[in-house]
Structures are given as C-alpha cells and as structure tokens.
C-alpha positions as CSV (number, residue, x, y, z in Angstrom):
1,M,-6.1,-49.0,7.3
2,S,-3.7,-46.7,5.4
3,N,-6.6,-45.1,3.6
4,A,-8.3,-44.4,6.9
5,L,-5.1,-42.9,8.4
6,G,-4.6,-40.7,5.3
7,S,-8.2,-39.5,5.6
8,V,-7.7,-38.6,9.2
9,A,-4.5,-36.8,8.5
10,R,-6.0,-34.8,5.7
11,G,-9.0,-33.9,7.9
12,L,-6.6,-32.8,10.7
13,V,-4.6,-30.7,8.3
14,S,-7.7,-29.1,6.9
15,Y,-8.9,-28.4,10.5
16,V,-5.6,-26.7,11.4
17,Q,-5.6,-24.6,8.3
18,Q,-9.2,-23.4,9.0
19,R,-8.2,-22.5,12.5
20,V,-5.1,-20.6,11.3
21,A,-7.2,-18.8,8.7
22,G,-9.7,-17.9,11.5
23,W,-6.9,-16.5,13.7
24,R,-5.7,-14.3,10.9
25,T,-9.1,-12.6,10.9
26,G,-8.6,-11.6,14.5
27,S,-12.2,-12.6,15.3
28,R,-13.5,-13.0,18.8
29,G,-14.3,-16.7,18.2
30,S,-10.8,-17.5,17.0
31,Q,-9.3,-15.6,20.0
32,A,-11.6,-17.5,22.4
33,F,-10.6,-20.8,20.8
34,L,-6.9,-20.0,21.0
35,L,-7.2,-18.9,24.6
36,T,-8.9,-22.2,25.4
37,V,-6.1,-24.1,23.8
38,L,-3.4,-22.2,25.7
39,V,-5.2,-22.6,29.0
40,A,-5.7,-26.3,28.3
41,L,-2.0,-26.7,27.6
42,V,-1.2,-24.9,30.9
43,G,-3.5,-27.3,32.7
44,G,-1.9,-30.2,30.9
45,A,1.6,-29.1,32.0
46,V,0.4,-28.8,35.7
47,G,-1.2,-32.3,35.5
48,I,1.9,-33.9,34.0
49,G,4.0,-32.3,36.8
50,M,1.7,-33.6,39.5
51,L,1.5,-37.1,38.0
52,S,5.2,-37.4,37.6
53,Q,5.8,-35.6,40.9
54,T,8.3,-33.2,39.3
55,I,8.7,-29.5,39.9
56,V,7.2,-27.4,37.1
57,P,9.8,-24.8,36.2
58,V,8.7,-21.1,36.3
59,T,10.3,-20.6,33.0
60,L,7.6,-22.7,31.4
61,W,5.0,-20.0,32.3
62,F,7.2,-17.4,30.6
63,L,6.9,-19.5,27.4
64,F,3.1,-19.5,27.6
65,L,3.2,-15.7,28.3
66,M,5.3,-15.1,25.2
67,L,3.0,-17.2,23.1
68,G,0.0,-15.3,24.4
69,L,1.7,-11.9,23.7
70,M,2.3,-13.0,20.1
71,L,-1.0,-14.7,19.4
72,L,-3.7,-13.1,21.6
73,R,-5.5,-9.7,21.6
74,F,-5.5,-7.6,24.8
75,I,-8.5,-9.0,26.7
76,P,-7.6,-12.7,26.1
77,L,-4.1,-11.9,27.1
78,L,-5.3,-10.5,30.4
79,V,-7.2,-13.7,31.1
80,L,-4.1,-15.9,30.2
81,A,-1.9,-13.7,32.4
82,A,-4.3,-14.1,35.4
83,V,-4.3,-17.9,34.8
84,L,-0.5,-18.1,34.6
85,M,0.0,-16.0,37.7
86,G,-2.5,-18.1,39.7
87,V,-1.0,-21.4,38.5
88,A,2.6,-20.2,39.1
89,Y,1.6,-19.2,42.7
90,W,-0.2,-22.5,43.4
91,T,2.5,-24.8,41.9
92,S,5.3,-22.9,43.8
93,I,3.5,-23.7,47.1
94,Q,2.7,-27.3,46.2
95,T,6.3,-28.1,45.1
96,G,7.7,-26.7,48.4
97,F,9.9,-23.8,47.0
98,A,11.8,-21.9,49.6
99,A,10.0,-18.7,50.5
100,A,12.8,-16.5,49.1
101,S,13.1,-18.4,45.9
102,R,9.3,-18.5,45.4
103,Q,9.0,-14.7,46.0
104,A,11.8,-13.9,43.5
105,A,10.3,-16.2,40.8
106,L,6.8,-14.8,41.2
107,L,8.0,-11.2,41.2
108,T,10.0,-11.8,38.0
109,L,6.9,-13.4,36.4
110,A,4.7,-10.6,37.6
111,V,7.0,-8.0,36.1
112,A,7.1,-9.9,32.8
113,I,3.3,-10.1,32.7
114,M,3.0,-6.3,33.3
115,L,5.5,-5.7,30.5
116,A,3.6,-8.0,28.1
117,I,0.2,-6.4,29.0
118,H,1.7,-2.9,28.5
119,Q,3.1,-3.9,25.1
120,S,-0.2,-5.4,24.0
121,S,-2.1,-2.3,25.1
122,R,0.0,-0.2,22.7
123,Q,-1.1,-2.2,19.7
124,R,-3.3,0.4,18.0
125,S,-4.6,-2.0,15.5
126,G,-6.2,-4.1,18.3
127,L,-4.7,-7.2,16.7
128,P,-2.1,-9.6,18.2
129,M,1.5,-8.6,17.8
130,A,2.3,-11.3,15.2
131,L,-0.8,-10.6,13.2
132,S,-0.4,-6.8,13.4
133,E,3.1,-7.1,12.1
134,A,2.0,-9.4,9.3
135,V,-0.8,-7.1,8.2
136,L,1.5,-4.1,8.2
137,S,4.1,-6.0,6.2
138,Q,1.5,-7.1,3.6
139,L,0.3,-3.5,3.3
140,R,3.9,-2.3,2.9
141,D,4.7,-5.0,0.3
142,R,1.5,-4.2,-1.7
143,L,2.3,-0.5,-1.8
144,Q,5.9,-1.1,-2.7
145,R,4.7,-3.1,-5.7
146,Q,3.0,0.1,-6.9
147,G,6.5,1.6,-7.0
148,V,7.9,-1.0,-9.3
149,V,8.2,0.6,-12.7
150,P,6.4,-1.6,-15.3
151,A,8.4,-3.2,-18.1
152,L,9.3,-0.6,-20.6
153,P,9.4,-0.9,-24.4
154,N,12.7,-1.5,-26.1
155,G,15.0,1.5,-26.0
156,W,14.0,2.6,-22.5
157,R,15.3,1.6,-19.1
158,S,14.7,2.8,-15.6
159,E,16.5,2.0,-12.3
160,S,15.9,3.1,-8.8
161,A,17.5,2.6,-5.4
162,T,16.6,3.6,-1.8
163,I,18.7,3.5,1.4
164,T,16.8,4.1,4.7
165,A,18.6,6.1,7.3
166,H,17.8,4.0,10.4
167,G,17.6,0.5,9.0
168,P,13.9,-0.4,8.9
169,S,12.3,-0.9,5.5
170,Y,9.5,1.6,6.3
171,A,11.1,4.6,4.6
172,G,9.6,8.1,4.1
173,D,10.9,8.1,0.5
174,F,8.8,6.1,-2.0
175,L,8.1,5.8,-5.7
176,V,4.8,5.2,-7.6
177,A,4.6,4.4,-11.3
178,D,2.1,3.8,-14.1
179,L,2.3,2.8,-17.8
180,R,-0.7,3.2,-20.1
181,E,-1.1,1.9,-23.6
182,G,2.6,1.0,-23.6
183,R,3.4,4.6,-24.4
184,W,2.6,7.0,-21.5
185,L,4.9,6.5,-18.6
186,E,4.2,8.4,-15.3
187,M,6.4,8.2,-12.2
188,A,6.4,10.2,-9.0
189,L,9.2,10.2,-6.4
190,V,8.0,11.4,-3.0
191,D,9.8,12.4,0.2
192,V,7.4,12.5,3.2
193,C,8.8,14.9,5.8
194,G,9.9,13.2,9.0
195,K,12.6,10.9,10.3
196,G,12.8,7.3,11.6
197,T,10.1,4.8,11.9
198,S,7.4,7.4,12.8
199,V,7.2,8.5,9.2
200,G,6.5,5.0,7.9
201,P,2.7,5.0,8.5
202,Q,2.3,8.4,6.9
203,A,4.3,7.3,3.8
204,L,2.3,4.1,3.5
205,Q,-1.0,6.0,3.6
206,F,0.2,8.7,1.1
207,A,1.7,6.1,-1.2
208,G,-1.7,4.3,-1.3
209,A,-3.6,7.5,-2.2
210,L,-1.1,8.6,-4.8
211,G,-0.8,5.2,-6.3
212,G,-4.6,5.3,-7.0
213,L,-4.4,8.7,-8.7
214,I,-1.3,8.5,-10.9
215,G,-2.2,8.0,-14.5
216,A,-5.9,8.9,-13.8
217,L,-5.3,12.7,-13.6
218,P,-3.2,15.2,-15.5
219,P,0.1,16.1,-13.7
220,A,-1.1,19.5,-12.4
221,E,-4.3,18.0,-11.1
222,L,-2.5,15.1,-9.6
223,M,-0.3,17.4,-7.6
224,A,-3.3,19.5,-6.5
225,A,-5.1,16.4,-5.4
226,A,-2.1,15.2,-3.4
227,N,-1.8,18.6,-1.8
228,H,-5.4,18.6,-0.7
229,F,-5.0,15.0,0.6
230,L,-2.2,16.1,3.0
231,L,-4.0,19.2,4.0
232,R,-7.0,17.1,5.2
233,Q,-4.8,15.1,7.5
234,D,-5.0,15.9,11.2
235,S,-1.2,15.9,11.8
236,D,0.6,19.2,11.5
237,E,3.6,17.2,10.1
238,S,1.7,16.0,7.0
239,L,4.1,17.6,4.6
240,A,5.9,16.1,1.6
241,T,7.9,17.1,-1.5
242,A,7.4,15.3,-4.8
243,V,8.5,15.3,-8.4
244,H,6.3,13.8,-11.1
245,I,7.3,13.0,-14.7
246,K,5.1,12.1,-17.6
247,V,6.9,10.7,-20.7
248,D,5.8,9.9,-24.2
249,L,7.9,6.8,-24.9
250,V,7.4,7.2,-28.6
251,T,8.7,10.7,-29.1
252,G,10.7,11.2,-25.8
253,D,8.7,14.3,-24.9
254,Y,8.3,14.8,-21.2
255,T,6.7,17.1,-18.6
256,I,8.2,17.4,-15.1
257,T,6.1,18.8,-12.3
258,S,7.9,19.6,-9.0
259,A,6.4,20.3,-5.5
260,G,9.2,21.7,-3.4
261,H,11.5,18.8,-4.6
262,P,15.2,19.1,-5.4
263,P,15.6,19.8,-9.2
264,A,15.8,16.9,-11.6
265,L,19.0,16.5,-13.6
266,H,19.1,15.9,-17.4
267,W,22.0,14.1,-19.0
268,H,22.8,15.6,-22.4
269,L,24.7,13.3,-24.6
270,G,26.4,16.1,-26.6
271,E,27.4,18.1,-23.5
272,R,28.6,15.1,-21.4
273,G,27.1,16.5,-18.2
274,W,24.0,16.9,-16.1
275,S,22.0,20.1,-16.5
276,I,19.5,21.3,-13.8
277,D,15.8,21.2,-14.7
278,N,13.8,24.4,-13.9
279,A,10.4,22.9,-12.8
280,R,9.4,24.4,-9.5
281,G,6.5,24.5,-7.1
282,M,5.3,24.6,-3.4
283,A,5.8,21.6,-1.2
284,L,2.7,19.5,-0.6
285,G,0.6,20.1,2.5
286,V,1.6,23.7,3.1
287,I,-1.0,25.9,1.6
288,D,-4.3,25.3,-0.1
289,E,-3.7,27.0,-3.5
290,A,-0.2,25.7,-4.2
291,E,1.2,26.6,-7.6
292,F,3.3,24.3,-9.8
293,V,5.3,25.5,-12.8
294,P,6.2,22.5,-14.9
295,S,9.1,22.1,-17.3
296,R,9.0,20.4,-20.7
297,G,11.7,18.8,-22.9
298,R,12.6,15.8,-25.0
299,L,14.8,12.9,-24.0
300,R,16.8,11.8,-27.0
301,P,18.6,8.5,-27.4
302,G,21.6,8.3,-25.2
303,E,20.2,10.8,-22.7
304,A,18.7,10.3,-19.2
305,L,16.8,12.0,-16.4
306,M,17.8,11.7,-12.8
307,F,15.5,12.3,-9.8
308,Y,16.5,12.1,-6.1
309,T,15.4,13.1,-2.6
310,D,17.0,15.8,-0.4
311,G,18.8,13.1,1.7
312,V,21.2,12.6,-1.3
313,I,22.4,16.2,-1.4
314,E,21.9,17.5,2.2
315,S,24.8,17.7,4.5
316,S,25.8,19.7,7.5
317,G,28.9,20.9,5.7
318,R,27.3,22.3,2.6
319,D,24.2,24.0,1.4
320,L,21.7,22.6,-1.2
321,D,23.4,24.3,-4.2
322,E,26.7,22.8,-3.2
323,G,25.0,19.5,-2.7
324,I,23.6,19.6,-6.2
325,D,27.0,20.4,-7.6
326,W,28.5,17.5,-5.7
327,L,25.8,15.2,-7.0
328,R,26.4,16.3,-10.6
329,D,30.1,15.7,-10.3
330,V,29.6,12.3,-8.7
331,A,27.0,11.2,-11.2
332,L,29.2,12.4,-14.1
333,R,32.0,10.2,-12.9
334,A,29.6,7.3,-12.4
335,V,28.4,7.5,-16.0
336,D,31.9,7.9,-17.4
337,A,33.0,4.8,-15.4
338,R,30.2,2.3,-16.1
339,G,27.3,4.0,-17.8
340,F,23.8,4.2,-16.3
341,N,23.6,0.6,-15.4
342,G,23.7,0.4,-11.5
343,M,24.2,4.1,-11.3
344,P,21.7,4.8,-8.5
345,Q,23.2,2.3,-6.2
346,R,26.8,3.4,-7.0
347,V,25.9,7.1,-6.3
348,L,24.0,6.5,-3.1
349,K,26.9,4.5,-1.7
350,Q,29.0,7.6,-1.9
351,V,26.5,9.8,0.0
352,P,27.8,10.4,3.6
353,R,25.6,8.6,6.1
354,G,23.1,10.9,7.7
355,D,19.7,10.8,9.5
356,D,17.6,11.1,6.3
357,D,16.4,8.5,3.8
358,R,18.0,8.6,0.4
359,A,16.3,7.6,-2.9
360,M,17.2,8.0,-6.6
361,L,15.5,7.2,-9.9
362,V,17.1,7.2,-13.3
363,L,15.2,7.0,-16.6
364,E,17.4,6.3,-19.6
365,R,16.6,6.4,-23.3
366,Q,19.1,4.0,-24.6
367,P,21.3,4.9,-27.6
368,L,20.1,3.7,-31.1
369,T,21.7,0.7,-32.6
370,S,23.2,1.0,-36.1
371,P,20.0,-0.2,-38.0
372,E,17.9,2.1,-35.8
373,R,20.2,5.1,-36.6
374,D,19.9,4.3,-40.3
375,A,16.1,4.1,-40.1
376,D,16.0,7.4,-38.1
377,R,18.2,9.1,-40.7
378,L,16.0,7.9,-43.6
379,R,12.9,9.2,-41.8
380,G,14.6,12.5,-41.5
381,L,15.5,12.6,-45.2
382,G,11.9,11.7,-46.0
383,G,10.7,14.6,-43.9
384,A,13.1,17.0,-45.6
385,R,11.7,16.1,-49.0
C-alpha cells in the first residue's frame, strides 16, 4: 500500500514538474491548460458557495484576477477576465446583494480588470508578467557573470563596485572581462548613455554583444566593432563611453583604449599618487569612423590602475577636471588608510548621490614578497652580466 502511494506521489510530482516546465515555455498549449485550471477553480468556488449556501466574497475574484495577471498571456487573460466578470455579476444577483453594494463591488472589479488587461497589453515580450520578469532576470544574471573578472594568477588582484542611481539592478554601467592562457587579461568598463530603468535593456543588449567580442579582437578592432554595433541600432540614444585594457600578466605591460571615457588613473608606487592616463577617443555610436588613440605602459609590483564612469566625478558644483582632482585626492586617502582592498566601495560611498550610475574598477599588481624580490634582483644581475 505504501509503495502504491509513493508511486502515485512520484507520478503526481513528475506531472506537476512537467506542467511547470511547459508554462515556462509560454506555449499556447500550456496557457490553454492553465486557463482551464483557473476557470475550473472559479467554477469550483461557485459550486461550493451554492452547496453551502454561503455568499461568495467579491474579493475571491480579485485573487483569481491577480493569478491570471501573473501567469497568463494577454488573450487567455481576456477570457479569464470575461469569466470572472460574468460569474461576479451572476453570484451577486443570486446571493441577494443590495443594488448599491452590488454596483459598487462590480464597478471596483471592472476597474481592476481593466487595469490588469492594460498592464498585460504592455508586456512587449508577449509572456506572462511572472515569466517575463524571470526571463529578463536570467538574462541579466547571465550577462553580469560575463563581468566577473576570472581568477587571476598570484600577484594580481582586481576589484569592482557599482552603485545604481535609482535602486534597480539594471544599471547602464557594466563590466566585461576575459582571461586567455592565464596571461592575457582584457577588461572593458562601459557607460551606456541614459538614466533610470529605460537604459537597462540597451545595456543588457550591448553587454551581450561586447562580451562575445572581448578577447576575440585586438583592442582597436574591438572598439570599432562596438561603435558599428551602436550605430546600427534604431535608437538615436544608442551612445556609450567605454575604456578597454589589455594586460600581459607576466610582464605587466598594458594597453588602454578609451572611447570618450573619463581618463584612467595610474597609482605609481614611488610617487605615492594617481597620475592621469592619456588614452583618448570618440564616444561610441556617434560617428562611423571613430578614432582611438591608445596609451601604453607597465604596471609594476605595488602599482594599480583605476577605471571609473562619469557618475563618479560629475557634480553640479564642479566641472570634470575638478571632479578628477577630487577623485585623485579621495583615492589617495583611501589607499593610505587601508590599501587597495575594498577601495572601490569605500570611494563610491563618498560620491555625492546623483541621478547617474557609478562604477569603479581597480586592477592591482601586488607588491613582491621578500623571496620574490630576491629572485627579481638576481634576474636583474644575470641580465647585467
């Protein structure tokens, strides 16, 4: 007997899982099945009310309406709304509601139905609200994983932080990264022009395109391809600034390519300060033949590079040059206080709140330990001979 019950339970669980998987596809068959289930539940609620001779509360139909809004596409939701309105009208008459109370309840339900239908009609994906949000969240999470810097070899460390201006996690600032052969590290910090949640879809789309190109093209060709991608978009607001860095993790040699982005800052160990990098170029999505003038240098042990978006330095009370000077001073004090560990978060917390997203990336080549310094000195002596 217990075996039979276990088999039935497993079969039921498997059936439910199959139906849930079918709903996630958004297919017509799964929507028709779900609509049938909801209508059957509505009929069951009416039947129970009649058998028990109790008044079915109007609030129950609101519950079914909310379930339909979350789980059904537009056409099935219209069918469910018509059923609910008809059932609510019929039950209100059968239960002997006073005319004034019946009219008020039905009017409230009708307004709720119109709002639900309006909201469903605005789902551009054509999917139910819950499924559409889930798909978008999965896409966002997948693209954000592209921005996770791979584990770096010993002696190297990177850290980044982002603060969105309006709360949602769909920011216009994003990072993509790639590490090849354990030696060649490439990262790009991008700021898609726009504010609020409206910039989120553009940033997700651009992050997907750029994430597929980084590491596959040389820096100049990567920026040119990104520029052409934005120019092909229909929107006049498809603009972005970006900074790309390619680093040889063996020698520390790097190339920085900028597309209208605020200048990178280089921490020089001997000078105890941040110097301004001179890479420059046109923002992406402006003109077809954009030019990019890269900068080159070497990151020595104990030094670091810092990249950031304009939301970090822009303020109504100062221009960009003053903002960069402010950042250099704040970052200097941050390093002096606690080093590079946690520096992006500590610096961003000191940025005055504004209406632009803020992002920062720091790449550090950690100081040599005593044995490493001795080995480095011996290699230098060998080269001198």
